[in-house]
C-alpha positions in Angstrom: 8.8 16.7 7.0 6.2 14.0 7.5 2.4 13.7 7.6 0.5 12.1 10.5 -3.2 11.3 10.5 -4.9 10.2 13.6 -8.0 8.1 13.4 -11.0 9.0 15.6 -12.3 5.5 15.4 -10.0 3.1 17.3 -12.6 0.4 17.4 -12.7 0.0 13.6 -9.4 1.5 12.6 -7.1 -1.0 14.1 -3.3 -0.8 13.6 -3.6 -3.6 10.9 -6.4 -1.7 9.0 -4.4 1.5 9.2 -1.2 -0.2 8.0 -3.0 -1.6 5.0 -4.6 1.8 4.2 -1.4 3.7 4.6 0.6 1.2 2.6 -1.5 1.8 -0.4 -1.5 5.6 0.0 2.2 6.0 0.7 3.1 3.7 -2.2 1.0 5.9 -4.5 2.2 9.3 -3.3 5.7 8.6 -2.0 5.0 10.7 1.1 6.2 9.9 4.6 2.7 9.6 6.1 1.9 7.8 9.3 -1.6 6.7 10.2 -2.1 6.3 13.9 -4.8 5.7 16.5 -5.1 5.1 20.2 -5.9 1.7 21.7 -9.3 3.0 22.8 -11.5 6.1 23.1 -10.5 6.6 26.7 -6.9 7.2 25.6 -7.9 9.1 22.4 -10.1 11.7 24.1 -7.4 13.6 26.0 -5.4 13.9 22.8 -8.4 15.3 21.0 -9.0 17.7 23.9 -5.4 18.9 23.8 -5.7 19.7 20.1 -9.1 21.3 20.5 -10.7 18.7 18.2 -14.4 18.3 18.8 -15.7 14.9 17.7 -19.2 13.6 17.9 -20.8 10.3 17.0 -24.0 10.5 15.0 -27.0 8.6 16.4 -29.7 6.8 14.5 -33.5 7.4 15.0 -33.4 5.0 18.0 -30.6 7.0 19.6 -28.0 4.3 19.0 -24.5 5.3 17.8 -23.8 4.9 14.1 -20.3 4.7 12.5 -20.6 8.3 11.3 -18.2 10.6 13.0 -18.7 14.3 12.8 -15.7 16.6 13.2 -14.0 19.6 11.6 -11.0 18.8 9.5 -7.9 20.4 11.0 -4.3 20.2 10.0 -1.6 21.2 12.4 1.9 22.4 11.5 4.1 21.3 14.4 7.7 22.1 14.7 10.6 19.8 15.8 10.0 20.9 19.4 6.4 19.7 19.4 5.0 23.3 19.3 1.9 23.9 17.2 2.9 26.7 14.8 -0.2 26.8 12.7 -3.7 25.3 12.5 -5.4 25.0 9.1 -9.1 24.5 8.8 -10.9 23.9 5.5 -11.4 27.6 4.9 -7.6 28.2 5.2 -6.3 25.1 3.6 -4.3 26.6 0.7 -1.3 24.7 -0.5 0.7 27.8 -1.3 0.2 29.2 2.3 1.2 25.8 3.8 4.3 25.6 1.7 5.2 29.1 2.7 4.8 28.2 6.4 6.9 25.1 6.1 9.6 27.1 4.3 9.5 29.7 7.1 10.1 26.9 9.7 13.0 25.6 7.6 14.5 29.1 7.5 14.2 29.4 11.3 16.0 26.1 11.7 18.8 27.2 9.4 19.2 30.4 11.5 19.2 28.6 14.8 22.5 28.1 16.6 24.0 24.6 16.3 22.7 22.4 19.1 19.6 24.7 19.7 17.2 22.3 18.0 16.2 19.0 19.6 16.4 16.3 17.0 
């Protein structure tokens, strides 16, 4: 299992910035956690649309974009085949439920015939 976070701000969250940030976090937690972004917004927007992730940039009093990004936190449980199995929003972000869902996926893998899973 691994965690992946995708930045919605490719202009400021460059690969180097994300590498420094993730290095500190993964060192502290020991988690396999990747921090990714797209090269630009044009390439990020289709990904956000595919996951149903609405993102908006807050504007100041003059109508100019600020660095504040509004979005709903969503976590996706994706199986080895790339299928979204569960979506967790803040109201449903309960560790016990997430662990149970992960254990269910692991049981499904154990029950699958050899060679049935794409690795």
